[in-house]
C-alpha positions as CSV (number, residue, x, y, z in Angstrom):
1,X,-15.5,-5.2,23.2
2,X,-18.9,-5.6,22.3
3,X,-19.3,-1.6,23.4
4,X,-16.3,-0.6,21.6
5,X,-17.4,-2.7,18.6
6,X,-20.9,-0.2,18.9
7,X,-19.1,2.9,19.1
8,X,-16.6,1.8,16.2
9,X,-20.0,1.8,13.3
10,X,-20.9,5.7,15.0
11,X,-17.8,6.4,13.0
12,X,-19.0,4.8,9.9
13,X,-18.8,7.2,6.8
14,X,-16.8,9.7,8.7
15,X,-13.6,8.2,9.3
16,X,-12.4,7.7,5.2
17,X,-9.2,7.0,4.7
18,X,-8.6,5.5,8.5
19,X,-10.8,3.9,10.1
20,X,-13.4,2.8,12.1
21,X,-12.1,2.1,16.1
22,X,-13.9,2.0,19.2
23,X,-12.3,2.1,22.8
24,X,-13.5,1.7,26.0
25,X,-11.3,2.0,28.9
26,X,-12.0,0.4,32.7
27,X,-10.5,2.1,35.8
28,X,-8.7,-0.7,37.9
29,X,-12.0,-1.6,39.3
30,X,-13.9,-3.1,36.3
31,X,-15.7,-0.4,36.0
32,X,-16.5,2.0,33.0
33,X,-13.9,4.7,33.1
34,X,-13.9,5.9,29.2
35,X,-15.1,5.6,25.8
36,X,-14.1,6.9,22.7
37,X,-14.3,6.6,19.1
38,X,-12.4,7.5,16.0
39,X,-14.9,10.4,14.6
40,X,-13.7,12.0,11.8
41,X,-9.9,11.5,9.6
42,X,-7.5,13.7,11.2
43,X,-9.2,13.9,14.8
44,X,-8.5,11.8,18.1
45,X,-8.1,8.2,17.9
46,X,-10.8,6.4,19.7
47,X,-8.3,5.5,22.8
48,X,-7.0,9.3,23.0
49,X,-11.3,9.9,23.5
50,X,-10.9,7.2,25.8
51,X,-8.1,8.1,27.8
52,X,-9.6,11.5,28.2
53,X,-12.9,10.0,29.9
54,X,-10.8,8.5,32.1
55,X,-8.5,10.6,32.9
56,X,-6.3,9.9,36.2
57,X,-8.9,6.3,36.5
58,X,-6.7,4.4,33.6
59,X,-4.4,4.5,35.5
60,X,-3.9,0.0,36.2
61,X,-7.1,-0.4,33.9
62,X,-7.9,-1.8,31.5
63,X,-8.4,-0.7,27.5
64,X,-10.7,-2.4,25.3
65,X,-10.3,-1.5,22.2
66,X,-11.3,-2.8,18.2
67,X,-8.4,-2.3,16.4
68,X,-4.5,-2.9,17.9
69,X,-3.4,0.0,18.8
70,X,-0.8,2.4,16.1
71,X,2.8,2.4,17.2
72,X,3.1,5.8,14.8
73,X,3.5,9.5,14.1
74,X,0.7,10.8,12.0
75,X,-1.5,13.6,12.1
76,X,-1.8,12.3,15.8
77,X,1.0,10.8,18.5
78,X,0.8,6.8,18.4
79,X,-2.0,5.2,20.6
80,X,0.1,2.7,21.8
81,X,2.4,5.8,23.8
82,X,-0.8,7.6,24.7
83,X,-1.9,4.1,26.8
84,X,1.6,3.5,28.7
85,X,1.4,7.4,29.6
86,X,-2.4,6.5,30.8
87,X,-0.6,3.8,33.3
88,X,-3.4,1.1,32.0
89,X,-1.9,-2.4,32.9
90,X,-4.1,-4.4,30.2
91,X,-4.8,-3.9,27.1
92,X,-7.2,-5.8,24.6
93,X,-7.5,-6.0,21.3
94,X,-10.0,-7.4,18.7
95,X,-8.2,-7.1,15.8
96,X,-4.2,-6.9,14.5
97,X,-3.3,-3.9,12.1
98,X,-2.3,-5.0,9.0
99,X,-0.5,-1.9,8.0
100,X,3.4,-2.6,8.3
101,X,3.7,1.5,9.4
102,X,0.5,1.6,11.6
103,X,0.6,-2.1,13.1
104,X,3.7,-2.7,16.2
105,X,1.5,-1.0,18.5
106,X,0.6,-4.5,20.4
107,X,4.4,-5.6,20.7
108,X,5.6,-2.1,22.0
109,X,2.7,-2.0,24.6
110,X,4.1,-5.7,25.8
111,X,8.3,-4.7,25.9
112,X,6.8,-2.3,28.3
113,X,5.1,-4.5,30.7
114,X,1.8,-4.6,29.8
115,X,-1.1,-7.0,29.7
116,X,-2.0,-7.8,26.0
117,X,-4.6,-10.6,24.2
118,X,-5.5,-10.2,20.9
119,X,-8.6,-12.0,19.3
120,X,-11.6,-11.0,21.4
121,X,-14.7,-10.9,19.3
122,X,-12.4,-10.5,16.1
123,X,-15.2,-11.5,13.3
124,X,-18.3,-8.5,14.9
125,X,-14.6,-5.6,14.8
126,X,-13.9,-6.9,11.5
127,X,-17.5,-6.5,10.1
128,X,-17.3,-3.2,11.4
129,X,-14.2,-2.2,10.1
130,X,-14.5,-4.4,6.9
131,X,-14.1,-1.6,4.0
132,X,-11.1,-0.1,5.6
133,X,-9.1,-3.8,6.6
134,X,-10.1,-4.9,2.9
135,X,-7.9,-2.0,1.6
136,X,-5.6,-2.1,3.7
137,X,-5.0,-5.9,2.8
138,X,-6.1,-5.9,-0.3
139,X,-4.1,-2.7,-1.8
140,X,-7.1,-1.5,-3.4
141,X,-11.3,-0.6,-2.6
142,X,-13.8,-3.1,-1.0
143,X,-15.9,-3.0,-3.0
144,X,-19.8,-3.4,-1.8
145,X,-22.6,-4.3,-4.7
146,X,-26.1,-3.2,-4.2
147,X,-28.8,-4.6,-6.6
148,X,-32.6,-4.1,-6.1
149,X,-34.5,-7.0,-7.9
150,X,-37.8,-8.4,-8.5
151,X,-38.5,-12.0,-7.4
152,X,-37.6,-13.4,-10.3
153,X,-34.6,-11.9,-11.2
154,X,-35.7,-8.6,-13.2
155,X,-33.6,-5.6,-12.7
156,X,-35.9,-3.8,-15.4
157,X,-39.4,-4.6,-17.3
158,X,-39.1,-5.3,-20.8
159,X,-39.5,-1.8,-22.0
160,X,-36.4,-1.0,-19.6
161,X,-38.6,0.7,-16.7
162,X,-36.7,0.5,-13.6
163,X,-38.9,2.8,-11.3
164,X,-39.5,2.0,-9.1
165,X,-38.8,-2.5,-8.1
166,X,-37.6,-1.3,-4.1
167,X,-39.7,-0.1,-2.2
168,X,-39.1,3.6,-0.4
169,X,-37.9,2.0,3.1
170,X,-35.4,0.5,0.5
171,X,-34.2,3.4,-1.3
172,X,-33.4,5.3,1.8
173,X,-31.5,2.5,2.9
174,X,-29.6,2.9,-0.5
175,X,-29.0,6.3,0.3
176,X,-27.5,5.2,3.6
177,X,-24.9,3.3,1.7
178,X,-24.2,5.9,-0.1
179,X,-23.1,8.1,2.4
180,X,-20.8,5.9,4.1
181,X,-18.6,4.9,0.9
182,X,-16.1,7.2,-0.9
183,X,-16.7,6.8,-4.3
184,X,-19.9,4.8,-6.6
185,X,-19.2,3.3,-9.4
186,X,-21.4,2.8,-12.3
187,X,-20.9,2.1,-16.3
188,X,-22.2,4.0,-19.0
189,X,-25.2,2.3,-19.9
190,X,-26.6,3.2,-16.7
191,X,-26.1,6.4,-17.0
192,X,-27.6,6.7,-20.6
193,X,-30.4,4.1,-20.1
194,X,-31.4,6.1,-16.3
195,X,-29.6,9.0,-16.4
196,X,-29.0,8.8,-12.6
197,X,-27.8,11.5,-10.1
198,X,-25.9,8.9,-7.9
199,X,-26.1,11.3,-4.3
200,X,-26.7,10.3,-1.2
201,X,-29.8,12.6,0.5
202,X,-31.0,12.6,3.1
203,X,-34.5,10.8,4.2
204,X,-36.6,14.4,3.2
205,X,-34.3,14.5,0.2
206,X,-32.2,17.5,0.1
207,X,-27.9,16.3,-0.4
208,X,-26.3,15.3,2.2
209,X,-23.5,17.0,3.6
210,X,-20.7,14.7,2.4
211,X,-21.4,13.3,-1.2
212,X,-19.3,10.2,-2.3
213,X,-16.8,10.5,-5.5
214,X,-19.2,9.6,-8.5
215,X,-17.2,7.7,-10.9
216,X,-18.4,6.9,-14.4
217,X,-16.6,4.2,-16.1
218,X,-17.1,4.9,-19.6
219,X,-14.4,3.1,-22.2
220,X,-16.3,4.3,-25.4
221,X,-16.6,8.3,-24.4
222,X,-20.8,8.1,-25.4
223,X,-21.9,9.9,-21.7
224,X,-23.1,13.1,-22.5
225,X,-22.2,16.7,-21.1
226,X,-25.5,17.3,-20.3
227,X,-25.4,14.2,-17.5
228,X,-27.2,14.6,-14.3
229,X,-23.9,12.8,-12.9
230,X,-21.2,15.5,-14.3
231,X,-23.1,18.2,-12.6
232,X,-21.8,20.0,-9.9
233,X,-23.6,18.9,-6.8
234,X,-21.1,16.2,-6.1
235,X,-17.3,15.5,-7.4
236,X,-17.2,13.4,-10.5
237,X,-14.7,11.0,-12.3
238,X,-15.4,9.5,-15.5
239,X,-12.8,6.3,-16.4
240,X,-12.0,4.9,-19.5
241,X,-10.3,2.4,-17.8
242,X,-10.2,-1.0,-19.3
243,X,-11.1,-4.1,-16.5
244,X,-12.4,-3.6,-12.8
245,X,-8.8,-3.8,-11.4
246,X,-7.5,-1.0,-13.4
247,X,-10.2,1.1,-12.2
248,X,-9.7,0.2,-8.9
249,X,-6.4,1.0,-9.3
250,X,-7.1,4.5,-10.1
251,X,-9.6,4.7,-7.4
252,X,-6.8,3.9,-4.6
253,X,-4.5,6.3,-6.0
254,X,-7.1,9.3,-5.3
255,X,-7.2,8.0,-1.3
256,X,-10.4,6.0,-2.1
257,X,-10.9,2.8,0.5
258,X,-14.7,1.8,-0.3
259,X,-16.9,2.0,-3.1
260,X,-20.2,1.3,-3.8
261,X,-21.4,-0.6,-7.3
262,X,-24.0,0.9,-8.4
263,X,-24.3,0.2,-12.5
264,X,-26.5,-2.6,-14.1
265,X,-25.8,-6.1,-14.8
266,X,-23.2,-5.9,-17.0
267,X,-20.7,-4.1,-14.6
268,X,-22.0,-6.4,-11.8
269,X,-21.2,-9.5,-13.9
270,X,-17.2,-8.3,-14.8
271,X,-16.4,-7.1,-11.2
272,X,-18.0,-10.3,-10.1
273,X,-16.0,-13.0,-12.8
274,X,-13.0,-10.8,-11.7
275,X,-12.9,-12.1,-8.1
276,X,-13.5,-8.0,-6.9
277,X,-17.2,-8.0,-4.9
278,X,-16.7,-8.1,-1.3
279,X,-19.9,-7.8,-0.1
280,X,-23.9,-8.1,-1.6
281,X,-26.6,-6.2,-0.6
282,X,-29.4,-7.5,-3.1
283,X,-32.8,-5.9,-2.4
284,X,-35.4,-8.6,-3.5
285,X,-39.0,-7.1,-3.9
286,X,-42.4,-9.0,-4.8
287,X,-42.7,-8.2,-7.8
288,X,-43.1,-10.6,-10.8
289,X,-42.1,-9.2,-14.3
290,X,-41.7,-12.7,-16.4
291,X,-39.4,-10.7,-19.1
292,X,-36.5,-7.7,-18.4
293,X,-33.3,-7.5,-18.5
294,X,-31.6,-9.7,-15.5
295,X,-30.1,-8.1,-12.6
296,X,-27.1,-9.9,-13.4
297,X,-24.6,-10.7,-16.8
298,X,-21.3,-11.1,-18.2
299,X,-20.4,-13.2,-15.1
300,X,-19.0,-16.5,-18.0
301,X,-20.9,-18.8,-15.2
302,X,-22.3,-22.0,-17.1
303,X,-23.1,-24.4,-14.7
304,X,-23.6,-25.1,-11.5
305,X,-20.8,-26.3,-10.1
306,X,-18.9,-22.8,-11.0
307,X,-21.7,-21.0,-9.2
308,X,-20.8,-17.3,-7.1
309,X,-22.2,-18.0,-3.3
310,X,-22.6,-16.0,-0.6
311,X,-21.6,-16.8,3.2
312,X,-24.9,-15.0,4.1
313,X,-25.0,-12.8,7.6
314,X,-28.2,-10.7,7.2
315,X,-31.8,-11.9,6.3
316,X,-34.3,-8.8,6.9
317,X,-37.7,-7.2,5.6
318,X,-37.4,-3.8,4.4
319,X,-40.4,-2.4,3.6
320,X,-41.9,-5.3,2.1
321,X,-38.7,-5.7,0.5
322,X,-36.0,-8.2,1.3
323,X,-32.8,-7.6,2.0
324,X,-30.0,-10.1,2.0
325,X,-26.8,-8.8,2.7
326,X,-23.5,-11.2,2.2
327,X,-19.6,-12.5,1.1
328,X,-19.2,-14.0,-2.1
329,X,-17.5,-17.3,-0.7
330,X,-13.9,-17.4,-2.1
């Protein structure tokens, strides 16, 4: 199952609006017969790829899958039926499929006499498929807030300059985050102050082949026509939604599963206050300013007892910065 989780991660950024899924098929003698992962939306599912690689060796064997095999006809056939046709004797999956239509594969397999085990390495499989699972369970896009700040919590200097607080290596990682999401959200204040492009770029500076939707929250119509975010390098959606929840509802209607929040401290504060931040990735630079705008504002928090605390799952050193990743505790 650990190998299946590794395989699933390969599909990050290319499968939306579908989940990332990995699969490993063992032959009856316990040796690896085939591997697969969901590579792109509309393409073969992970189980189908693994079964194709395994061929007749799948008969009487075991399939390990990170997500419960689907049981419906979409752009591809149901994986539960493919497993039955291949003669697999046992199926082990990590996470139950939360979709009312997509779920049910485990029951179909059991009814046909297949031995089914659920929940193996569920936490690891959840993490790699976090965005899709959030969208399926909460009926809104998954929200990742990326923030770069100085050691004393400043997002910019007193004169408004902020390039560059974080290291070049950290900025490369941010472009990787952009490539993996469906949409990047910024507020009109950030657009007016920084005129960002909000595109994903490769290490050589060229535009990446896949560009997320650029979203500007501009309730008062302040963004000028010449703003870089409005050029033709990537699609752009300008929203006048009154609340973060309303904006996420708009984006869900457009098929957005995952959002990267890159706006300023006020926009981030509004999402956090509404309980709509699912993950935080913070790059803390070894820099001191002593003055300037804070990295976060407008949360409405006035006492330490109400502080939003993170369940941290990663701390690492990136180009001299400290990267902290975690989920707001609910």
